[in-house]
N, CA, C and O atoms as CSV, one atom per row, in Angstrom:
chain,resi,resn,atom,element,x,y,z
A,1,MET,N,N,9.175,12.364,-13.501
A,1,MET,CA,C,9.519,11.127,-13.028
A,1,MET,C,C,8.921,11.718,-11.817
A,1,MET,O,O,7.932,11.039,-11.545
A,2,ARG,N,N,9.100,12.862,-10.799
A,2,ARG,CA,C,8.624,13.349,-9.769
A,2,ARG,C,C,7.585,13.451,-9.941
A,2,ARG,O,O,6.917,13.202,-8.938
A,3,ASP,N,N,6.790,13.846,-11.186
A,3,ASP,CA,C,5.218,13.866,-11.182
A,3,ASP,C,C,4.703,12.686,-10.692
A,3,ASP,O,O,4.261,12.609,-9.545
A,4,PHE,N,N,4.722,11.746,-11.473
A,4,PHE,CA,C,4.140,10.448,-11.189
A,4,PHE,C,C,4.606,9.185,-10.206
A,4,PHE,O,O,4.182,8.030,-10.227
A,5,LEU,N,N,5.567,9.750,-9.380
A,5,LEU,CA,C,5.474,9.483,-7.821
A,5,LEU,C,C,4.544,8.769,-7.223
A,5,LEU,O,O,4.287,7.584,-7.014
A,6,PRO,N,N,3.802,10.550,-6.851
A,6,PRO,CA,C,2.590,10.301,-6.025
A,6,PRO,C,C,1.808,9.498,-6.697
A,6,PRO,O,O,1.697,8.441,-6.076
A,7,ILE,N,N,1.291,9.498,-7.545
A,7,ILE,CA,C,0.318,8.061,-8.187
A,7,ILE,C,C,0.634,6.703,-8.232
A,7,ILE,O,O,-0.158,5.762,-8.265
A,8,PHE,N,N,2.381,6.661,-8.230
A,8,PHE,CA,C,2.797,5.504,-8.204
A,8,PHE,C,C,2.645,5.442,-6.765
A,8,PHE,O,O,2.644,4.218,-6.636
A,9,LEU,N,N,2.556,5.757,-5.960
A,9,LEU,CA,C,2.777,5.439,-4.586
A,9,LEU,C,C,1.147,5.307,-4.323
A,9,LEU,O,O,1.051,4.083,-4.239
A,10,LEU,N,N,0.480,5.566,-4.233
A,10,LEU,CA,C,-0.921,5.663,-4.001
A,10,LEU,C,C,-1.557,4.076,-5.305
A,10,LEU,O,O,-2.699,3.638,-5.166
A,11,ALA,N,N,-0.911,3.676,-6.053
A,11,ALA,CA,C,-1.030,2.751,-6.736
A,11,ALA,C,C,-0.842,1.736,-6.185
A,11,ALA,O,O,-1.568,0.744,-6.110
A,12,PHE,N,N,0.828,2.067,-5.483
A,12,PHE,CA,C,1.366,0.958,-4.850
A,12,PHE,C,C,0.707,-0.192,-3.648
A,12,PHE,O,O,0.713,-1.412,-3.480
A,13,ALA,N,N,0.044,1.272,-2.824
A,13,ALA,CA,C,-0.958,1.448,-1.499
A,13,ALA,C,C,-2.382,0.222,-2.236
A,13,ALA,O,O,-2.839,-0.818,-1.762
A,14,GLY,N,N,-2.652,0.835,-3.304
A,14,GLY,CA,C,-4.155,0.252,-3.450
A,14,GLY,C,C,-3.695,-1.238,-3.755
A,14,GLY,O,O,-4.549,-2.085,-3.493
A,15,PHE,N,N,-2.313,-1.768,-4.339
A,15,PHE,CA,C,-1.835,-2.737,-4.643
A,15,PHE,C,C,-1.527,-3.544,-3.615
A,15,PHE,O,O,-1.735,-4.757,-3.625
A,16,LEU,N,N,-1.045,-2.945,-2.729
A,16,LEU,CA,C,-0.972,-3.688,-1.051
A,16,LEU,C,C,-2.230,-3.678,0.015
A,16,LEU,O,O,-2.532,-4.105,1.129
A,17,ALA,N,N,-2.510,-3.265,-0.566
A,17,ALA,CA,C,-4.585,-3.244,0.066
A,17,ALA,C,C,-4.958,-4.595,-0.493
A,17,ALA,O,O,-5.425,-5.395,0.318
A,18,GLY,N,N,-4.794,-5.082,-2.078
A,18,GLY,CA,C,-5.528,-5.904,-2.029
A,18,GLY,C,C,-4.963,-7.636,-1.347
A,18,GLY,O,O,-5.392,-8.630,-0.761
A,19,GLY,N,N,-3.473,-6.929,-2.072
A,19,GLY,CA,C,-2.864,-8.046,-1.263
A,19,GLY,C,C,-2.800,-8.376,0.273
A,19,GLY,O,O,-2.268,-9.481,0.391
A,20,THR,N,N,-3.056,-7.971,1.205
A,20,THR,CA,C,-4.035,-7.171,1.944
A,20,THR,C,C,-5.213,-7.992,2.748
A,20,THR,O,O,-5.422,-8.478,3.860
A,21,TYR,N,N,-6.017,-7.791,1.120
A,21,TYR,CA,C,-7.397,-8.810,1.579
A,21,TYR,C,C,-7.214,-9.691,1.010
A,21,TYR,O,O,-7.666,-10.558,1.759
A,22,ALA,N,N,-6.847,-10.191,0.142
A,22,ALA,CA,C,-6.706,-11.489,-0.150
A,22,ALA,C,C,-6.292,-12.786,0.996
A,22,ALA,O,O,-6.965,-13.806,1.143
A,23,MET,N,N,-4.979,-12.441,1.769
A,23,MET,CA,C,-4.203,-13.531,2.086
A,23,MET,C,C,-5.045,-13.254,4.043
A,23,MET,O,O,-4.794,-13.997,4.992
A,24,TRP,N,N,-5.980,-12.036,4.099
A,24,TRP,CA,C,-5.775,-12.264,5.056
A,24,TRP,C,C,-6.693,-13.507,6.347
A,24,TRP,O,O,-6.658,-13.489,7.577
A,25,LYS,N,N,-7.294,-14.285,5.570
A,25,LYS,CA,C,-8.044,-16.042,5.737
A,25,LYS,C,C,-6.464,-16.691,5.890
A,25,LYS,O,O,-6.053,-17.682,6.493
A,26,THR,N,N,-6.028,-16.034,5.362
A,26,THR,CA,C,-4.762,-18.055,5.358
A,26,THR,C,C,-3.495,-17.298,5.730
A,26,THR,O,O,-2.591,-18.032,6.128
A,27,ALA,N,N,-3.186,-15.805,5.685
A,27,ALA,CA,C,-2.221,-15.460,6.503
A,27,ALA,C,C,-2.216,-14.874,7.060
A,27,ALA,O,O,-1.601,-14.110,6.316
A,28,ARG,N,N,-2.369,-14.204,8.079
A,28,ARG,CA,C,-2.474,-12.931,9.264
A,28,ARG,C,C,-1.446,-11.701,9.472
A,28,ARG,O,O,-1.586,-10.496,9.678
A,29,GLY,N,N,-0.216,-12.678,9.302
A,29,GLY,CA,C,1.005,-11.897,9.784
A,29,GLY,C,C,1.380,-11.331,8.767
A,29,GLY,O,O,1.295,-10.106,8.681
A,30,LEU,N,N,1.920,-12.153,7.688
A,30,LEU,CA,C,2.320,-11.380,6.215
A,30,LEU,C,C,0.814,-9.996,6.222
A,30,LEU,O,O,1.151,-8.894,6.655
A,31,ALA,N,N,-0.339,-10.117,5.863
A,31,ALA,CA,C,-1.374,-9.759,5.979
A,31,ALA,C,C,-1.105,-8.942,6.641
A,31,ALA,O,O,-0.809,-8.429,5.562
A,32,VAL,N,N,-0.929,-8.377,7.214
A,32,VAL,CA,C,-0.393,-7.310,8.731
A,32,VAL,C,C,0.468,-6.331,7.964
A,32,VAL,O,O,0.128,-5.291,7.400
A,33,VAL,N,N,2.192,-7.151,8.117
A,33,VAL,CA,C,2.928,-6.703,6.994
A,33,VAL,C,C,2.485,-6.522,6.027
A,33,VAL,O,O,3.614,-6.173,5.681
A,34,LEU,N,N,1.680,-6.347,4.805
A,34,LEU,CA,C,0.990,-5.619,4.035
A,34,LEU,C,C,0.709,-4.747,4.231
A,34,LEU,O,O,1.310,-3.767,3.790
A,35,ALA,N,N,-0.581,-4.643,5.163
A,35,ALA,CA,C,-1.508,-3.121,5.259
A,35,ALA,C,C,-0.612,-2.128,6.274
A,35,ALA,O,O,-0.828,-0.929,6.447
A,36,VAL,N,N,0.394,-2.884,6.868
A,36,VAL,CA,C,1.217,-1.504,7.599
A,36,VAL,C,C,2.139,-0.986,6.172
A,36,VAL,O,O,2.220,0.240,6.108
A,37,ALA,N,N,2.629,-1.515,5.373
A,37,ALA,CA,C,3.319,-1.302,4.461
A,37,ALA,C,C,2.203,-0.094,3.414
A,37,ALA,O,O,2.464,1.089,3.193
A,38,ALA,N,N,1.003,-0.850,2.940
A,38,ALA,CA,C,-0.342,0.246,2.611
A,38,ALA,C,C,-0.222,1.374,3.173
A,38,ALA,O,O,0.101,2.423,2.616
A,39,LEU,N,N,-0.512,1.192,4.459
A,39,LEU,CA,C,-0.588,2.972,5.321
A,39,LEU,C,C,0.653,3.263,4.824
A,39,LEU,O,O,0.474,4.041,3.887
A,40,VAL,N,N,2.298,2.949,5.027
A,40,VAL,CA,C,2.924,4.282,4.428
A,40,VAL,C,C,3.327,4.436,2.874
A,40,VAL,O,O,4.066,5.270,2.349
A,41,ALA,N,N,2.466,3.156,2.195
A,41,ALA,CA,C,2.601,4.035,0.778
A,41,ALA,C,C,1.746,5.022,0.781
A,41,ALA,O,O,2.084,6.107,0.307
A,42,LEU,N,N,0.464,4.825,1.323
A,42,LEU,CA,C,-0.898,5.491,0.950
A,42,LEU,C,C,-0.254,7.366,1.715
A,42,LEU,O,O,-0.317,8.418,1.077
A,43,ALA,N,N,0.179,7.248,2.860
A,43,ALA,CA,C,0.340,8.265,3.107
A,43,ALA,C,C,1.885,9.051,2.647
A,43,ALA,O,O,1.971,10.279,2.687
A,44,GLY,N,N,3.144,8.114,2.185
A,44,GLY,CA,C,3.867,8.574,1.448
A,44,GLY,C,C,3.431,9.679,0.130
A,44,GLY,O,O,3.822,10.814,-0.141
A,45,GLY,N,N,2.422,8.738,-0.533
A,45,GLY,CA,C,1.570,9.596,-1.695
A,45,GLY,C,C,0.824,10.649,-1.405
A,45,GLY,O,O,0.724,11.476,-2.311
A,46,LEU,N,N,0.375,10.826,-0.599
A,46,LEU,CA,C,-0.644,11.798,-0.111
A,46,LEU,C,C,0.553,13.095,0.824
A,46,LEU,O,O,0.329,14.304,0.768
A,47,LEU,N,N,1.347,12.698,1.342
A,47,LEU,CA,C,2.789,13.900,1.800
A,47,LEU,C,C,3.593,14.081,0.281
A,47,LEU,O,O,4.796,14.142,0.026
A,48,TRP,N,N,2.720,14.122,-0.358
A,48,TRP,CA,C,4.545,14.101,-1.651
A,48,TRP,C,C,3.350,15.196,-2.757
A,48,TRP,O,O,3.812,16.189,-3.319
A,49,LEU,N,N,1.608,14.744,-2.937
A,49,LEU,CA,C,0.972,16.058,-3.974
A,49,LEU,C,C,1.008,17.141,-2.701
A,49,LEU,O,O,0.643,18.304,-2.869
């Protein structure tokens, strides 16, 4: 399970980044929250490797 966690975090970061892109024109506040969460997931995934 520990081997898949960084890959899962990187995939989750991509999912959150896609949500950020989709929501940017309609709900900017939520898009910023999603962007921050995507950056945290990306950093966690990269640091775990």
